[in-house]
N, C-alpha and C positions, 0 to 999 in steps of 0.2 A: 501446480504446486498455490497460484495464484488466486487461477480460477476455482477450489475449493476451501477456501477464505470462509466466502458471500455463504455457504450450505456451509461448513461449522461454526459462525458466527449467527444464523438460524436455528439450528439446534441448540448451539448451548444457550440460548438465550428461550427456548419453547421447554428447557429444564427449569432453567431459572425460576418463571414465573407459573408455572404449570402449580407448586402446592398452592400458590394464590389463587386461580385460576378453583383450582376443587377444595378449597376451605370454608366447613358448611359451618352452620353457626346455630349454639346448643339456644335453647327455652329451656328456662325451668320456672315453674308451674310456684305460685307464693311466690315468689322477689318480694314481691314491691312490699307485698301486707308484712314479709320477714320484716323489713326492716322498717317500717314503718310505726309496726309495733313493740319495736328496742326500742323510741323514747318513752315508750309506755313502763319500762319495767329499773330496778336497779339500775345503774352506775358503777362501777366501777368502782373503790376507795369508797364508797361509804361505807358511814359510819354503822352500824346491827340499828344502833339508834334511830339515825335519818331513818332508816327504810322500817321502824316502823311510828316512824309518826306519817310518814304520808301511806304506805299499803297497808294501815294497822297489822295487825298481830295475827301470822299465820293459821295456817290453819295445823300445822305439825313441825315442831322445831325437833332435828334426831340430834342430837349433842355432837362433838367437835371431834373425832381421832384422829387419829397422826400426830404424826411432824416435819413440819407444822402443824397444830388442827385444823382441823376443816370439818366445818358446820354443815349445814344444809336448813335453809323452810324451804319450805312449798307453800304455797299461795296456789287459789286454783285456778289460777290461767299464767302459773311461775314460779320454778324453784330460784330461789339464789343460793348460794357457794357461797364463805363467810372464811376467807385467813387468816384467826385470830379476829377480830371485832369489823375486820372492816370486808365488803364486795370483792370475789376475786371475778365475780362471773353468772350469768345470770340468763336461765332457757327458760322459754314459752314452752309453755304443755302443747300436747294436740288434740 
C-alpha cells in the first residue's frame, strides 16, 4: 500500500495543476480605446444641464418614456440615457 502512495500523489498533483497549465489568454480588441473614451462621455449622476453645458445641445432628444421616465440624448459619438434629469448611462457609438 505504501508503494502506491507516491504514484497516487503524483496523479493527484497532475490533475490539480493541469487546469492552470491549459489556461488560455483572451485578448479583446479595442479594450484600451473603450476605456480611454469613457472619460470623454458624461458620467453617471450628471444633470441634464451639466451635460448640455459640457457637450452642447444633442443632435436629437428623445422624450422620456416609461416609469421611471427614461430619456435619450444622441450626440455624434455617444448616446446618453437619463432617469428623470440624471445620467444613468452613456454609450459610445461605433
